[in-house]
FIKOL-343088 format. One record per atom (N, C-alpha, C): x, y, z; residue in three letters. Coordinates in steps of 0.05 Angstrom, whole numbers, padded with zeros to 5 digits, always signed. Layout:
FIKOL-343088
XYZALA/...
//
This chain:
FIKOL-343088
+00338+00692-00199UNK/+00327+00679-00176UNK/+00347+00679-00153UNK/+00336+00684-00130UNK/+00353+00684-00106UNK/+00353+00656-00094UNK/+00371+00652-00075UNK/+00372+00625-00062UNK/+00347+00619-00047UNK/+00333+00639-00036UNK/+00309+00634-00021UNK/+00286+00623-00038UNK/+00286+00630-00064UNK/+00265+00622-00082UNK/+00268+00594-00093UNK/+00293+00583-00092UNK/+00298+00557-00103UNK/+00285+00535-00085UNK/+00276+00513-00097UNK/+00265+00492-00081UNK/+00286+00479-00063UNK/+00279+00472-00039UNK/+00299+00461-00020UNK/+00299+00431-00023UNK/+00323+00420-00025UNK/+00326+00391-00025UNK/+00324+00381+00003UNK/+00309+00360+00007UNK/+00306+00348+00033UNK/+00314+00319+00032UNK/+00333+00311+00048UNK/+00342+00283+00048UNK/+00320+00265+00060UNK/+00323+00239+00056UNK/+00304+00220+00067UNK/+00303+00222+00097UNK/+00326+00225+00110UNK/+00327+00228+00139UNK/+00312+00253+00148UNK/+00316+00275+00134UNK/+00302+00299+00142UNK/+00272+00297+00137UNK/+00264+00284+00115UNK/+00236+00281+00109UNK/+00222+00263+00130UNK/+00235+00241+00137UNK/+00223+00223+00157UNK/+00222+00235+00185UNK/+00243+00250+00191UNK/+00243+00264+00217UNK/+00221+00284+00218UNK/+00216+00298+00197UNK/+00194+00318+00196UNK/+00167+00304+00196UNK/+00164+00282+00181UNK/+00139+00269+00178UNK/+00132+00252+00202UNK/+00150+00236+00213UNK/+00145+00217+00234UNK/+00153+00227+00261UNK/+00173+00243+00262UNK/+00182+00254+00288UNK/+00211+00247+00293UNK/+00219+00222+00288UNK/+00247+00214+00291UNK/+00252+00189+00274UNK/+00277+00182+00271UNK/+00284+00160+00255UNK/+00278+00133+00268UNK/+00273+00133+00294UNK/+00267+00108+00308UNK/+00239+00098+00303UNK/+00221+00116+00294UNK/+00194+00109+00288UNK/+00190+00104+00258UNK/+00211+00098+00244UNK/+00210+00094+00215UNK/+00192+00070+00208UNK/+00191+00050+00225UNK/+00174+00027+00220UNK/+00144+00035+00219UNK/+00137+00056+00231UNK/+00109+00066+00230UNK/+00104+00079+00203UNK/+00125+00087+00189UNK/+00122+00101+00164UNK/+00122+00083+00140UNK/+00142+00067+00136UNK/+00144+00052+00111UNK/+00154+00024+00115UNK/+00146+00010+00136UNK/+00154-00017+00141UNK/+00141-00035+00120UNK/+00156-00054+00108UNK/+00144-00070+00086UNK/+00120-00087+00095UNK/+00118-00093+00121UNK/+00096-00108+00130UNK/+00072-00091+00139UNK/+00074-00065+00136UNK/+00053-00048+00145UNK/+00027-00052+00129UNK/+00029-00058+00103UNK/+00005-00063+00088UNK/-00008-00089+00096UNK/+00008-00110+00102UNK/-00003-00135+00111UNK/-00017-00131+00138UNK/-00006-00116+00155UNK/-00018-00110+00181UNK/-00045-00095+00177UNK/-00045-00077+00158UNK/-00069-00062+00151UNK/-00091-00081+00142UNK/-00084-00101+00126UNK/-00104-00119+00115UNK/-00113-00139+00137UNK/-00096-00145+00156UNK/-00105-00161+00179UNK/-00127-00147+00194UNK/-00124-00121+00198UNK/-00144-00105+00212UNK/-00170-00104+00196UNK/-00167-00101+00169UNK/-00191-00101+00152UNK/-00205-00128+00154UNK/-00190-00150+00155UNK/-00202-00176+00157UNK/-00217-00179+00183UNK/-00206-00170+00205UNK/-00219-00172+00231UNK/-00245-00155+00232UNK/-00244-00131+00220UNK/-00268-00115+00220UNK/-00290-00128+00203UNK/-00283-00139+00181UNK/-00303-00152+00164UNK/-00314-00176+00177UNK/-00297-00192+00190UNK/-00307-00216+00205UNK/-00326-00208+00227UNK/-00320-00187+00241UNK/-00339-00178+00262UNK/-00365-00168+00251UNK/-00363-00154+00228UNK/-00387-00143+00215UNK/-00405-00165+00204UNK/-00393-00186+00193UNK/-00408-00208+00181UNK/-00412-00232+00201UNK/-00410-00227+00226UNK/-00414-00248+00246UNK/-00443-00259+00244UNK/-00446-00285+00240UNK/-00472-00297+00237UNK/-00483-00295+00209UNK/-00467-00283+00191UNK/-00476-00279+00163UNK/-00460-00297+00145UNK/-00465-00296+00119UNK/-00453-00314+00100UNK/-00423-00309+00096UNK/-00408-00330+00095UNK/-00379-00329+00090UNK/-00374-00318+00062UNK/-00390-00326+00043UNK/-00386-00317+00015UNK/-00389-00287+00012UNK/-00409-00275+00026UNK/-00412-00247+00025UNK/-00389-00232+00038UNK/-00379-00243+00060UNK/-00357-00231+00075UNK/-00331-00232+00058UNK/-00326-00255+00045UNK/-00302-00258+00029UNK/-00304-00240+00004UNK/-00328-00237-00007UNK/-00331-00220-00030UNK/-00325-00191-00023UNK/-00335-00183+00000UNK/-00330-00155+00010UNK/-00300-00151+00015UNK/-00286-00171+00027UNK/-00258-00169+00032UNK/-00242-00167+00005UNK/-00251-00182-00015UNK/-00237-00182-00041UNK/-00240-00155-00055UNK/-00261-00141-00050UNK/-00265-00115-00063UNK/-00246-00094-00051UNK/-00237-00098-00026UNK/-00220-00079-00013UNK/-00191-00083-00016UNK/-00182-00108-00015UNK/-00153-00114-00015UNK/-00143-00123-00042UNK/-00117-00120-00048UNK/-00106-00130-00072UNK/-00107-00161-00073UNK/-00105-00172-00097UNK/-00108-00200-00101UNK/-00088-00217-00085UNK/-00064-00208-00083UNK/-00043-00224-00069UNK/-00047-00225-00039UNK/-00065-00208-00028UNK/-00071-00209+00001UNK/-00097-00223+00008UNK/-00111-00233-00012UNK/-00137-00245-00008UNK/-00135-00272+00007UNK/-00112-00284+00006UNK/-00109-00310+00021UNK/-00109-00306+00051UNK/-00105-00281+00061UNK/-00106-00276+00090UNK/-00133-00284+00101UNK/-00154-00278+00086UNK/-00181-00284+00096UNK/-00186-00314+00096UNK/-00177-00328+00076UNK/-00181-00357+00074UNK/-00164-00372+00095UNK/-00141-00362+00101UNK/-00124-00375+00121UNK/-00137-00376+00149UNK/-00155-00358+00154UNK/-00169-00358+00180UNK/-00186-00383+00183UNK/-00195-00394+00161UNK/-00213-00418+00162UNK/-00200-00443+00152UNK/-00179-00442+00136UNK/-00167-00465+00123UNK/-00139-00472+00134UNK/-00131-00458+00154UNK/-00104-00462+00165UNK/-00101-00490+00178UNK/-00078-00503+00176UNK/-00074-00529+00190UNK/-00076-00526+00220UNK/-00073-00502+00230UNK/-00075-00496+00258UNK/-00102-00484+00265UNK/-00122-00491+00250UNK/-00148-00478+00252UNK/-00162-00483+00279UNK/-00153-00503+00294UNK/-00165-00507+00320UNK/-00159-00485+00340UNK/-00138-00469+00334UNK/-00132-00446+00351UNK/-00144-00420+00340UNK/-00156-00421+00317UNK/-00168-00397+00305UNK/-00193-00389+00320UNK/-00199-00363+00319UNK/-00222-00353+00333UNK/-00247-00355+00317UNK/-00245-00360+00291UNK/-00268-00360+00273UNK/-00272-00387+00261UNK/-00297-00395+00259UNK/-00305-00421+00247UNK/-00329-00416+00229UNK/-00336-00436+00214UNK/-00360-00435+00197UNK/-00379-00456+00208UNK/-00405-00449+00210UNK/-00425-00469+00218UNK/-00434-00485+00194UNK/-00454-00502+00198UNK/-00463-00520+00177UNK/-00476-00505+00153UNK/-00485-00481+00158UNK/-00497-00464+00136UNK/-00477-00445+00124UNK/-00451-00449+00130UNK/-00429-00432+00120UNK/-00432-00403+00129UNK/-00442-00400+00154UNK/-00443-00374+00167UNK/-00419-00371+00186UNK/-00409-00347+00190UNK/-00386-00342+00206UNK/-00394-00342+00236UNK/-00378-00357+00251UNK/-00383-00359+00280UNK/-00357-00352+00295UNK/-00359-00336+00316UNK/-00336-00330+00332UNK/-00335-00349+00355UNK/-00313-00364+00358UNK/-00311-00385+00379UNK/-00301-00375+00405UNK/-00285-00354+00406UNK/-00275-00343+00431UNK/-00290-00318+00438UNK/-00296-00315+00464UNK/-00310-00291+00472UNK/-00294-00274+00491UNK/
//
């Protein structure tokens, strides 16, 4: 085998530079909070989709998508001690209502 045929070792820096563009954008690639941010976006999409619909159906849909340890993100939107600043509320029939327009 010649040297050209051997697999090339690529360092983490080289890999990230090739994948992301530079080392300064590494937070876009593998930041530990990136999954949490992803699930916040999923939560917002589901809340908008289930606007005026049942909370139980929306939470069930959210639970099917996210891992178990992130499911509290959805409940925090309604059960937070700072809930008066939240954008989402439940009406008397347990339907989702958006308070800010």
